[in-house]
N, C-alpha and C positions, 0 to 999 in steps of 0.2 A: 260706452266705456272710453275713457280718455287715455288709458295706457294700453300697452300691447296685450292682445288676447293670447295668453300663453297656454291656456288649457284646452280651449276648443276653437274651432273655426266659427267665424261669424260672417254675416253678409254685409257688414259695415265696410266702408272704404278703408284702405290700409292706414294704420295709425300714424300720426305725425310725431316724429322724434326730432328734437333739436331745432325746432322752428320758432316756437314762441319763447324765445330767450332774449335777454338784453343784447342789443346790437352794439358791439364795441368796435370802433374803427382802429385797425392797425395803421392803415394809410388809405384814405378814400376821399375823393372830391367829386361831387356830382357833375360839375362843369367840366373838369378835366377828363372824367370818365367818357364823356361824349366824344372828345377828340381822340382818346386812346382807342375807342371802338372804331372810329372812322379810319384811323391809320392802320388798324389791325396789326399792332406790334406783337412781336414774339413774347412769350411769357417771361423768358429770362430777362428781356429788356424791361418789361413792366416791373418785374421783381426788383431790378436794380434801381429803377426810378423810385419805387416805393421805399426801398432800403435807404436811399438818400434822404427821403422825407423823414423817416423815423429816426435817423441819426442827426438831423439838423443840418445836413449838408446843403439842402435847397428846399424850396417849397413847391406846392402845386402851381402857384402863380408863375413860377419859372418855366413851367412846361408849356411853352407857347406852341401853337400849331406849326410854326416855322421850324422850331427845334425838333419836335416830334416827327416831322416829315423826314428829317435826316436819320431817324432811327428805324426806318422801315427796313424789312428784310428778316432773315432768319436770326436765330440766337447768335450763331457764329459770326454773322455779318454785322450785327448791331449792338449786342448786349455789352460788349467790352468797351464801347466808346461812349456810354451813357454820360459819365462824368464830364468828359471833354466837350460833348455837345451842349449839355446844360450850362456849362461854364464858358461856352464860346471859345474853347481852346483847341478846336480841331484844326490841325495844320496839314500840310502836304505829307509830312513824315508820318502822321498818325494813320493815314489811309493805307499804309503798307504793313501795318502791324498784323502779325499772325494771330489767329484766334486760339484761345486756350482750350484745353480738353473739356473743361466744364461746359462751355457753350456748345461744343460739338455734341457732347452727350445729351444736353437738353434737346438738340435737334433730332438725334436718333430716337429718343424717347417720344418726342412729339409725332414723328412719322409713324411710330408703332401704335400710339394712341389712336391716331386717325385711321390707321389700317384696321384696327379693331379685330385682330386675329389672335390676341393673347401672346404676341411676340415678346412682350416685356417679361413674361414669366420664364423665358429661357427655353432650352431644349429644341429650338428651331434653327440652329446653325448660325451662320455669319449674317451680319446686318450692317450695312452702311460702313464697310471697311473694318469692322471689328469681328474677330473670330469668336465663335461660340458666344454670341452676345446675349446678355440679359439686362433688364432695366432695374430701376429702383435704387441706383447707387448714389443719387444726389441727395444730400441732406439740406433742407431749408430750416433754419433755426432762428427762433426769436427769443430774446431774453426779457423777462418781466421786470420792470423797474417801478419804483414808487413815483407817483405823480400827484402830489398833494394828498388828498384823502383817499385817492383811488390808485389805479395802476395804468401803465401803458406798456406797449411792446416795442422793442427795438429789434429790427431785422439784422441778422448777421450775413456775411457773405456766404453764398451757397458753396458747398464743397462736395467733392466726390469722396465719400467716406465708407459707408457700409450699405448693404442691401438686405431687405427683408421681404417677406411674402406680400405684405400689404402694399409696399411701395412698388413692387413688381406688378401687382395686379391693377392698382389704380393709376400708377405713374408717379414718379418722384414729385412732380409739380403739384400733385393733389394732396401731399402730406406736409404738414407743418409741425415742427416740434418746439414747444415752449420750455425753456429751462428756467427753473426757479433757483436763484442764487442762494447760497448758504445764509446770507443775511436775512432772507425772507422765509426760511424754512419753518420757523415757529410762529410766523405771522398768521393768526387765525382768519384774517380777512382775505388772504390769498385763495384758499379753497372756495370761499363764498363767491369771490369774483369769477373764478374759472368755471365753477359749477353752474352759474346762472347766465353765462354769456355765450354768444356766438360771435365770431370775429370776422370783420370785413376787410378784405385786402383787394383794393381796386375793383370793386364791384362783385367780387367772388366771396362766398361765405364758407368759412372753415369752422367746424364744430368739434369740440373735444370728444374723444372716445375712450381714452385710457390714460392712466397716470402711474408712474413708477420711478423710484430712485431720483426724485427731483426733476422729472421731466413729464410734461403733458403732451400727448399726441393728438393732433387734429387732422381731419380730412376735409377736402372740399366737397360740399354737397351740390345738388343741382339747383339750389336757390340762387337768384341773382338780385343784386341791389343796384338800381340805377343803370342797368345794362340789359341787353337781350341775349338769349342763348345763341351762341355762334357755332353752328354745326361744323364749319370748316376747321374749327379749333378743337373738335372732339367733345364739345360740351354736351352733345346728346347722349354720351355714354356715361355721364356722371350719375352717381347713385344718391338716393336719399339715405339718411342715417338708418331708417328702418330696413331698407334694402341691404345696406352694409351689414347690419346686425344679423339678418336672416342668412346672408351669404356665409358669414364666419361662424356664428354660434346660434343656430335657429332656436328661438325661444320655446316653441311648442315641443320640439324634440328633446330639449334639455330642461324642462320645467321642474324636474325634481331636484335640481341642484340648489344648494344654498346660494343666495344672491351674491355673497362675497366671493365664493369660488367661481361662479359664472363670470364675474367681473374680471378675475385674474386671468381667465383663459384668453383674453386679448393679447397677452404677452406671447402666446404661441406664434402669432402672425408678425410679431415685432422682433423675433430672434434673428440675430445676424446670421445669415446663411447664404449658401450658393446653390442654385437649382442644378440638379444633375441629370436624373433620368425620370422617365414617365412610366408608371405602371398601368397596365390594362386593368379594368375593374375586376375581371374574373381572376386576376393573379394577386389580389389583395385579400388576405385571409385573416379572420379574427379568431384567436384561440384563447383558452383559459390559462390562468397562471398555475404554477405549482405552489403547494402550501406545505408548511411544516406538518409532519405526519401525525402529531398528537392533537390536532385541532378538529373539533366536531362540526356540527351544523352551525349555520348562521354566518353573519358577516365576519370576514377574517381581519384581525388587527394587522396593520401594515408590517409589523415585525414577523408575522407568520407567513407573509407572501415572499417566498424564497426566490422568485424571479421578478420581483417588483421593478418595472421600468425597462425590461430587456426582452426584446423579441428576436425573431430569426429573419435572415435575408439570404437569398440564394447566392451561390458562387457566381452565377452569371451576372447578377445585379451588382455585386461587389466589383467584378471585373469591368463592367460598364462604367461604374463610378471612377475606377482607377484610370480608365482611358479618357474620361471627360476631364478630370483634374490633372491627369498626367503624373500620377504617382509612379515611383520606380517599381513598386510591387503592389500586389493586391492586399488591402488591409483586412485584418481578421474581423473587425467590427467598425461600425460608423455610428456617430451620434447625429441625430437629425430630427426633422419634423415631416409628417405626411398626414394629409387630411386633418383629423382632430387629435392626432397622436403625437407623442414626443418620447424621446428616450434613446436607448442604444439598440442597435440591431447587430447581431452576431451571426457569423456563418452557420447555416443550418447543419445540424449534426448528421443528417441522412446523406450518404455518398451520392445518392441520386440528384440531390440539389446542390452539390458542391462543384459541379463541372463549370468550366469557364464560359461555355457558350450554351445557349438555350433560352427559354422564356425567363423574363425578369419577374421574380416572385418575392413577396414579403409577407411575414406573419406578424400581426399586431396583437399583443396581449391585452387583456382587459385592463390591467393596471396602467397601460400606456395610453389608452384611448380616453382622452379628456373631454372630447366634444363629439356628440352624435350629429354628423353632417347629413345623414339621410342615405338613401341608396346610392352607392358609388357610381353606378352607370348614369345617374342623373345629376351628380354634382359637377361644379365647374372644374375644368382641367387643372386649375391651380392646386386643387386638393389631392390630385393623384401624382403630383411631382414630388420626388424626394428632395427636400431642402436640407442640404448637408451642413452640419454645424462643425464637425471635426472628425478626423479618422482616428483609429486607435494608434497610439504611438507611446514612446517611452522618453522621459526626460530624467536627467540626473547628472551628478549626484544631488540629492535633496539636502535641504538645510533644516535644522531644528529651529523651532520658534519658541517664544517665551512660554506659551501654554504647554507645548510638548515637553519642554525641559522640566516644568513643574511636575508633570505627570510621571516622567521617567524617574525623577528624584523621589517622588512619593512612593513609587513602586519598586524601589530597591537599588537603583543605579547610584553608586557613590558620587558625591559632589566632586571628588578629586578627578574622576574619569571625565566628567563633563567640563571641568576646568581645563583638563589636558586637551580635550577636543577643541576648546576655544583657542587655547594657546597655539596648538598645531595649525589650526586653520588660519589664524592671524599671521603666524610666522611665515606660512607658505605664501599667502597673498602678498604680504608686505615684502618678502624676499624677492618675489618676481617683479615687484615694482621698483626695487632699490638695488638690485645687483647690476652694476653698470660697467663692470670690467669685462674684457673679452671682445673680440671682433663682432660677434653676433648678439651681444647682450641686449642691444636695443630692440631686437626682434622679440625677445621675451618680455621686455617692458611694454612694447606695443600691444602684444597679445593680452597682457595683464590689464592694461588700461581699457582695451576694447571690451574685455569680459566684465570688468568692474562697472563700466557704463552701459553695457549691452547696446553698444553703438550700432553695430551692423543690423541686429534684429530690430531695433527701434526705427532705424531708417527704412528698413524693408516693410515694417508694419505700416508706416505712414505711406509708403509708396503703393502698396497693394491694398490700401484702405481696409475694408472689413473682411477681406478674404484670407487673412493670415491664419486663423485657426483652421479653416477648411483646407488650407494648403499644408497643414502640419507644422506651422512655425510658431515661435513664441511660447508663452506659458500654457500649460494645460489648464490651469485655473486662473482666469483673468482677475479674480478677486478672492483672496485667501479666506476672508471671513464670511462672505455671502455667496451663495450659489444663485446668481442672477440669470434669469431666463433671457433677459434682454441684454445682450452683450454689446452695449453701446460703446463704440470705439473711443469715445471721448474719455472714458475712464482710463483707458490705456495711455492715451496721450498725456493726461494729467499726471499719471504715475511716472511716465518716462521722461517728461520734460526736464526734470531736475538733473537727469544724467545724459540724455541724448535727445536733442530736439530734431526737428525736421532737417534733413540733409541740406536743404536750401536756405536754412536760417543763418545768414552771415551778416556781418557788418557791411552795409552797402558801399562804404568808402575804403576801409582797410582790407576787406575780404576775409577777415578772421571769423571762424565759426563762433556762434554765440554759445554753443555748448562747451563746457570746460573739457570734457573728455575728447571731443572731436578736435579741439584746438591742440591738445597734447599729441594726439595721433598724427596730425598733419605736420607738426614740428618734428616729430620723430621720423616720419616718412621722408621729410626733406633732408634728413641727415644731421640734424642738430643733436647735440649731446647736453644733458642737463647740467653737467659740470662746466660746460663752456658757453651756456646761454642762460642767463639769470631768469628771464621770464619762464623758460621751460622748467627750471628748477622749482620756481614758486608754484607753477600750475601743477606739477607732479606732487608737490607737497599737499596741495588741496585735494588731489585725488586720493592720496594715502589717508588724509584726514577723514574723508567721506567713508572709506572702507572701514576704518577703525570705529567711526561713529555708528555705522550700521551694525557692527558686532556688539557694541556696548549698549546702544539704545534698543535694538530690536532682537538681540541675542540670536542673530541668524548665523548659526554655526553649521558648517558643512559636515556631512558624514560621507566619507568616500564609499563605503559599502552600502549604498542605498540607491533607490530609483523611485520614480512615480509613474503610474499608469492607470488607465481606466480599469474598473472591476466589472466582471460579468459573472453570472451564475453558471455553474457546471452544466454544459449542454448534454452530457451523457449520464450524469448522476453517478460518476465513479469515485469521486472524492468523498472521504469520510469526514465526519464532523471534526473540526479543528485542523483540517488539511487545506492547503492551497496549492495552486500550480502556476508557475510563471516560466515562459520561454521567450527569449529575446531573439529578434531577427538579426541582431548584430552581436558579435562576440563581446562579452564583458570581461575586462581585465581585473583580476583580483589584485588589489593594491599591496597586499602582503606578500603573496607568492609570485605574482607576475603571470600566473597561468590564465588561460582563456577558458571561458565557459559560456554557454548560452542558456542553461537551466540552473535556477537557484534551488538548492536543497538544504534541508536541515531546519533548525529552529530559527524563526524570524519574527520580527515585530511588524505589525501593520497598524496604520492609523490614517484618519482623514482630518483635515483642518475644518473647524477648530476642535481642539481637545480640551473640553471643559470639565469632564468627569473622570474619576480615577479609572473607570472601565473603558474609556475611549481609546486606549491603546491595548491591543491584544497580542499575546504571544501564541503563534500557531506554527505548524510544521509544513514547510514547503517540500513537496514531493514531485517526482518525475513519473508521469503516467503516460504510457504509449498511446492511449486512446486520445489524449489531448495534444499530441505532438504537433498537429497542424494549426494550433491556435497560438499565434505569435503576438507579442507586445500587449497582452492583456493579463491582468491578474485574475485568475479564476478562483472563485469562492464556491464552497460546497452547497448543495441544496439539501443536504441531510442535517439533522439536528433539531433542537427544540424551537429555534428561531433562525432567521436570516443572520449570517455572520456580519453582513453589512450593517444591520441594525444595531449591533454592539458598538459600532464606530460612530458614536454621536447621532444615531438614528439615520444612518445612510441607507441608500438603495442602489439600484443598478441602472438608473436613467441617465447616467453620465457622471457619476461620482468618481473622483480619482483618489487613489490611496497611495500612501508612502510605504514602501517595502524596505526594511533594514535588516541586514544580516551581519552587522558588526558584532563580533564576539564580545567585546567589552560591554556593549549595551545589552545584548540579548541574554547572555549568561547571568547577568546580575538582576535581570528584570523578572518580577513575579506579577502575573495578571491579577488585577483586583476583581472582587466579586461585582456582578452587574449592579449598577446604581439605577434603581427604578425611580420613576417620577413620584413625588409625594401624592398620596391618594386624594388629598384635598386641594391639589393645585388649582383645579378649575374654579374653586371658590374665590380665587383672587382675580377672576376675570368676569367682565360683563358677558352673559351667555345668551343674549337675545339674538339667536341666529335665525335670520329670515330667509325663507325659500322664495323662488320665483313666483309660485302660486300665491303665497301670502302677500308678496309685494304687489301683485296684480290686484288682489282684493282691496288692499289698503289704498292704492292710488286711484282706484275706480271712483272714489268718492270726492276726488279733488277736481279743481278746474283744469282746463287744458294746460295752462301755463304752469300751474303748480305740479301737475303730473309730469310734465316734460322736465321740469327742474329736478324733481325727485329722481327721474331716470338718469339725468346727468350726474347726480350725486352717486348713484350706483356705479356708473361707468368710471368715475374718478375716485373710487374708494382708496386707491393707492396714494392719494394725497394725505390720508390720515396719518398722524404721527404714531408710530408703533412703539416708540421708546426702546427699541432694541439696542441702540448705541449706548443709552444710559444704563441699561441692565447688563451690558457687557462690562462696563466700568464698575457697577455695583458688585458683580461676581468677582472681579479681580480684587476688589477691596475685601470682600468676605473671605476669599481664599487666603489673603495676607493676614487678616485679623484672626480668623477662626480655624483655618486649616482647610486643605484641599478636599478632604472627605467629610467635612463637618456638615451637619444637617442643613445649616444656613446656606453654605456654598452650593450644595447639591440643589436646594430649592431654587436659588438664584440662577443656576445654570439652566434649569428647566424653564424658569421665567424668561430667560433670554431666548431659548429655542422656540418657546411658544409665541413670543413677540415676533420672532423671525417669520413664522408662518401666519401671522395675524391677518395679512392681506387675503389669505385663502380661507381661513377659518372664521374671520369676522370677530374674533375675540379681542377685547380691549381691556387693558389693566384697569381695575377699579381705582378711582382717584385716591381714596384713603389708603389703599394698599401701596400705591406708588409713593405717596407722600411719606408713609412710614419707612419704606425702603430707602428713599432718598435721604431722609433724616439720619438713618443708621449708617449708610454707606456712601452717600453722595459727596461727603467732604473728606473722606479718607484718601490720603495720598501716599501710597506705598513708597518706601525708601528708594527702591530700585528705579522707579519712574523719575523721581525728583533728582536722584544722584546722576542719572544718565543725562538729563536735561541740563543740570548745573554744570556738567563738565564740557558740554558741547555747544548747543545752540543758544542757550540763555545764560551766559556768565553773569553772576550777580554775587553780591556780598551778604547773603542771608545768614541767619544763624545756622550753626552746624545741624545737619540732618540727623534724625534719630531713627534707629531701626525698631522693629516690633519687639515687644517683650515676650519671649517664648523660650521654651527649653532648648530648642534647636534653631539654628539660623535658617533663613529662607534662601532657597537655591538662587533665585534671581538677584537677591541682595549680594550674595557671594560672587555671582558671575559679573555683576556690574562693577563691584570693587576690583575683581581680577581684571576685567576689561579696561577699567580706567588706569590701573597700574601698568598694564601692557601698553596702553595708548601713550601714556607719558614716556615710557621707556623708548618706544619706537620713534616718537617725535624728537626726542633728544638725539637719538642715533641719526635720524634724518638730517637734523641741523648740522651735525658734525661732518656730513658729507660735503658741505659747501666748499667750493674752491675759492681761494682768496684772490686769485688772479682776475683781473678785469681788463678788457681791451682799452687802449688809450686812443682818444680821437685825434685826428690830424686835421689841422685847419690850414687851408691855403686860399689864395685869392682867385679871382676870375682869370687872371693871366695864366696861372698854373693850369687851370682847366683847359684853356685854349691850346697851350703847349702839349698837354697830354693827348688831346684829340688829334692834333697834327701828327704826332709820333705814331699813334695807332693807325691813322689813315694811311700813312706812308708804308707801314708794315703790311697792311692788308693789300695795298696796291701792288707791292713787290710780289707777294704770294699769288696774286691774281695773274700777273704777267707770267710767272713761272708756270702756273696752271694752264694758261692759254697756249703756251708753247708745247706743253706736255700733251694736251688733248689734240693738238694739230699733227702730232707724230703719227706715222703709219703703224698699224698694229702688226707686230712680228708674228711669224708662225711659231706656235707654241712647241716646246720640246721638253721632254722629261728632265726635271731637275733645274730648269731655267725659267725664271719669271720674265714676263714681257717687259722690255725696256720702257714702253709707254706707261704701263702701270706703275713702274718704279718711279718715273718722273712725276706722275700724279701724286703718288705717296709722298715724294719729297716736297711737293708744293703744300700738301696738307700738313706735313711736319713743320715746314717753315711758318705756316699760318699759326700753328699751335704753340710755337715758341713765344715766350713773353717778350713784347717789345722792350727795347732798352730806353728807359726814361732817365734823363739827366737830373731832373728835379723830382720833388716829392710827388708820388702818384696820388692824384685827386680822387680817383675811383677805387672802389674795392676790387679785388680780383674777379669777383663774380660779375660786377657791373662792366668791367673791361671786356669780359667774354661776350656779354650781351651786346655791347656797342660794336665790337668787331664782327660778330655774327650778323648783326643787322646790316652793317655796311657791306659785308660780303654778299648778302642776299640782294642788295640794291644793284650791285655790279652785275650779278648773274645768278639766277636761281640755281642753275646746275652747279656753279662754283660754290655758292653758299652751302648747299647740302653736301657737297663733296668734302668740304673742309670743316663744317660746323654743324653736322647733322644733329647731335644731341642738344646743342644749345638752341637751335631753331625749333626743335620739337618742344623744348621747355618754354620758349617764348610763345609758341602756338597754344600750348596748354594753358599758360597764364591768360592769354587773350580770351580763350574759350571758357575761362572760369575753372580750369582743371587744377589738380593738386599734384605737386611734384613728389616723386618717389625716389628715394635713394636705391641704388641698384640691388643691395642685398635684400631689401623689402620686395622689390619687383620680382626677384628670382624665386621667392617662396610664396607669393600671393596666388591664390586660386579662387574660383567662384564655385561653391558647392552646387551640386545638381539640383537640390531642392530650391535654391535661390533662383536659378535659371528658370526652372519650371514655373515658379511663382511669378517671375517678371514677364514671362512669355504671355501670361494671361492677365497681367496687371493693367489697370487703367492709370495712366500717368496724369496725376492731378496738378501738374505744374500750372500755376496761374500767372500769366504774364503781368 
């Protein structure tokens, strides 16, 4: 048999996977490979050499033996100087350059690989100067680009970004990620190229094993091209693709899975996570789920599983995780991965297992266990480590989105109330950005700009790489529309760069931050006022415009009485159907009464994103139950009822779904819950339903040649490359809602078409071509007024014909809100323009002689103060007495006072007042350091800060700045990825 034997054991040798594929060179040269092996260069150095080749910076012919000898040594010693050596630009100054963190991390990982004790998995303490070290943090990325009729790969600079189980197990150097750009997303040749190829990088072979969200993941196998296995480099520990498959998702143990579902399970090992604690095999328990009471025998539909995705964990284990991550308190629940399971784990309800100390225990429900790894006492240690994704926590207030606004309006909330919410939110945000009177007004402006650009959190997310969610920072949902198991940090970066880039992204010459919001913050911190500095006025205007556009285009309207948190099923079963429980670990301030509370009670609304059906928002009753008092910062749903409450919310479950909780009276009191919108009974007829199981696949490929069988297996691994059309069906649904109505049969069908496409990678279902073409013809060209009107007003000004709204008995809520938003936008921008000051400073021009005279006067002034200071410090210190200051100190103060007085200039002053202070302080420092700091402490500190690349703070900012505890905790464990 040419394919894996998934059903029975055979006496044949282990099957070959990923070997008989087309060999594609990323960067490889047989002649150069001999020299590379002779010199035994570090992997980071080799990667940089190859990167230069793929980017056209140099060729393999440039890699002479003389040059490569200069690159011997560790990653930290050599990788950073590759470009200088190849270009013969190494000078004496280059040899003193400090190595960046990325190369030091390569060295740590390499030592761990050679040690071969599983240190990269974490939980083994400190390593090579890093506290609680674990590996897998380096990302090696290549981009696929067109090369005539085929493709080639360009390597990008490696970065410390995020860690996942596979990278920790294999080592970062063994993983390569290929990104498919948007321009090639629909190119049918790309999947064929990737499915049929193995990739050669300087003699090492990388084979694809998973694809998702525009990325293909490869790992280094034990195959060599034009080189020999090098045991001193850890080559002996490399795996074949078959061994890797058996390690992660054993074929024989999981042979009953549909092949498409088996393929998606690779995502479990690619989830961004932080390793925390290790469980003993005897303390990992597998338990059944709870089900809705009215279900009989047979397989349970997912909506009948009222604990779907949520297990239990002991208090001791939660306490241990708290200590590892250094949380301020023990979380109630954690989201993570362990063995073949994923989901949420909540504090065990039995008091016996809630104690802080004791054995670490975890209970995995059947619905959580996606992969049968085999007996736990036999599996690799990696499978018994709890990989933390995120702790339970609360964010808020939440914002309404376009889909939620349509739902609220459909279910009874008057348009006037929603318009009022928009106006109040806009007025509040714009007011904070434009109230410039008062001594501390700039502090409020600074805070508003920081919040609008999410500057601090974005800086922090970049600084701590993929650890942000595990540390409880940033958004609960990285992506509002898609629940992506692979939290690739690059998506965060892409989203945040329009408002807050890397804190080190500055113009190298002027020092100005590239990010708009950061530029405004630093100008405010330095004490500039928008009415006195025209560039600041214009930049603030841009910030205000972005805030207004966000309201108009995205309808992101804040609701003060709201929050968002993870949902869990009732651990005690005390909540009745239609009841929920929420208790916050921090006091919540009611915006109306100003009172504090930690428990929400009364009628509330709950929903999860996206809300595409009328029944996706539910009105329920929040209650306070003493039995649940110790469960903080999670929204607890009942296990009683005909079906899971989470399933009403767009088919949700408890494996890490977050829910918005709203108790605003104006919304709740007017809202009426819609009847449950069931999927059309004939929906599956719109999809190709040839679902193949592993055993069927095995039988099919057994008749193929080795090469054909291996290529077929690669197609299974890369099923994530298939176009699911979910983005298109999202647009089709929006169009149907606009044309036919939110609860129309067509809109409901298209909503379910979207959600089915969303799960297509797991189910293997694909939309039938004729069905898709019919849907595209009906709804592909429809452009709702609200989308066009929002764009017309902001990003894409044009002189098209007037836009027309839909013809219906009632107006559409998003049309009304966009019109209202555009009206408010115009109003606010007119008001902002009227704030501009008409005064402008006049420049003074003098010649060189004036400059010389100025400098002479300033020098004489400082010299006199210095002589006074010398006489003062030479005085004997008098005995102190109550009520009398020391004469010596008095004279030193007089010298400082003399220095601080402005010199008397007969002619026009060539310098600004600030430049004069800098010149005087610099000259004072050259006379004597003690004198300089005695008379010009603040100015010298400012000069030092400028030299160090620091940012100046006006005193009233410095007085109120603080560093939150969670930021310090995150930074204490962060890897600084500054690349020199």
